[in-house]
N, C-alpha and C positions, 0 to 999 in steps of 0.2 A: 769902221768895226766895233768899235766902242760904243756907238751910237743903237739905243735902244726900238729898233727894229725891224720888219721884215727884212728877211734876203732869200730869194729864188733861188732855188737849187732844182738841176736836173744830172740825174743820172740812170743807169740800165737795171732792172728790176727782171726778179726770172719766176720763171711761171715754170712749170713742168708739170707733164701730162705721159699716160701711160696706156698703151693700149696693148692689152692684157692680149686677144686671139685676135695674130692676123691671118686664119686660114681660109679669109672667103675672097674663094678663087684666085685668077691669076693677074687680076687689075684693080684691086681696089682702093674709094677711098676714101678718108677720114676724116673729120671737121676734127680737129684739135685744138681751137681754140674763138672765143668772140671775145676779140679786145674791143676797147674806146680808147687803148693808148698804142701809140704808133711800133709794130716790128719789128725791131731792127737785125737780126740775128739769129739762125734756127741750129740748134746743133739735135741730131736724131742717131741712136745709136737700138743694136737690135741685138739681145740676151737667148740665148736659150731658155724657151718656155718652163722647163724644169729647172732652172736653175735660180737660185735667191743668193738675199744677202748674206744669208747665216750657211754659204757654202764657198763666203768669198769665193766665188767665180765672177771675175774682173773682165772676164772677157765680151766684149763686142762682137757680132759674128755678123756677116756677107752670106754665108750655106753655114748648113748644116746636111749632113751630108752628103746626095750631090745634088738636093734642091739649094735653090740660091737665089736671092732676090739680085734682079736685075737692069733696075731703073729707078729714080726717085725725083720727085719733082714738088714746089709748092705754091698752092695758089692764092695769092691774095687780090678779095675782090677777082676783079676778073684779070690779073696779071699774074702770070708764071716766072719762077724763081726756077733755075737757067730757064731762059725762054724755050730754050732744047731741052727735053728730061735727064738731067745726068744718069747719064749709058754703063753701064760697069759687067763683065764677063771673071764671076770668080775662080770661074775652072781653070778658063787661061789663062789668067794670072795680066788682065786685062781691067788696071782698075786703077788706074792713072786720073781721070777726072777726079774722084773722089778724093784722092791724097793731093791734086794742084790745087783742088778746094779746103782741105786741111792747111795747109801751107801760108795759103795767102790769108786765110784768119789765123795765121800764128801769128805771121807780118802784120796784119793791121791793128793785134790787139800786142805789138810793142815784145813777142817775146821768142826765142828761137826756136825751131819744131821740135819736138821730144820724141817723135819717133822720124825710126826709118823707114823704108818704103815697106820693106818685108814685113814688118815690127806692125802698121799698120793695117796691114791687108790680112796679118794672119791674128794678131792679138785684141786691136782695139781699131774696130772701124769703126769712126765717128763721120759721121756725115754734115757738111758744114756749109750753111747756106746765107748768103751774105745779102737782107731784103730791102737793104736802106735807101738804095738807088728809085725810094715811090713816089704815086704823083703826090702831088702836096694834100698833105691830110689836117681835114675839117673839125673844129671843136665840135665834138658831140656826136661826131662817125664813129660808126663801130665796121672792123672789121673780121671779119672769116678767115682762118687760117686753115686751110686743106690741104691733107698730105697724100700725095698721089703715089701707088707705091706697084712696078709692075716686077709680078714676084714667078716661080716655080710654079705649080698648084696645090702640091703637097708640102710647101717651107711652115713651119711652125717658128713662130718668135713672138717675144714681147717688143713692143714699141715704146724706144723712152726719148718724147721730145724733150728740150727745152729753149725754152723761147727765153729769147731777153728782151725786155720793151722799154720804149720810156717812160721815164714815169718825174714827176714833177714836184717838189714839194715847198715847203715855205719851215726857215727855223729862223724862230725869234731868236737872236744870236746874246740878248743878254740874260733869256731867263733860260733859252734851249731849248725850247718847246717846241715842236715839229709838229705840220698840219702837211700832214698829204693831200695832194691835187692844190691846183693854183687855186693861187687868195679869191677870192670873191669882190672885184668892186663897189665901194660903198656908195 
């Protein structure tokens, strides 16, 4: 490490997208990103469109009044995550599929789940998608990330999408300079 040479490092870079209006029909799809890096994980949360950070409303919702979201699915190119849509019914308290995904994501990152089932469904419904089981990623290729939602027609919410994607950088150990992207061959 004392040598004056570049070291390659990889890390997960975060990118956030907000969909401000989910009022279109019962099965809208939204292209949330076009990436040149490999997406690894996606976290999706819905908030009441009237709430904002100024109101300190930290609640992520699955339903608003008697209207609800009933399924979610992510598309990367021609592949879907999960293979079959993640389905749930907030009105009947059938929300195990999203909760199990949350538990698995916590385990994957080496954390104990902070939310029990009741808190997850009532207070902080964050939908977790593990996108790491992808086909080989080719340099220079891009990937469209599309979120498919099934919901009641009058369900209104803002949608927040956090993507963690692979990023490579080069660090010169001697001077601390960081260069984003892989070093170009000489």
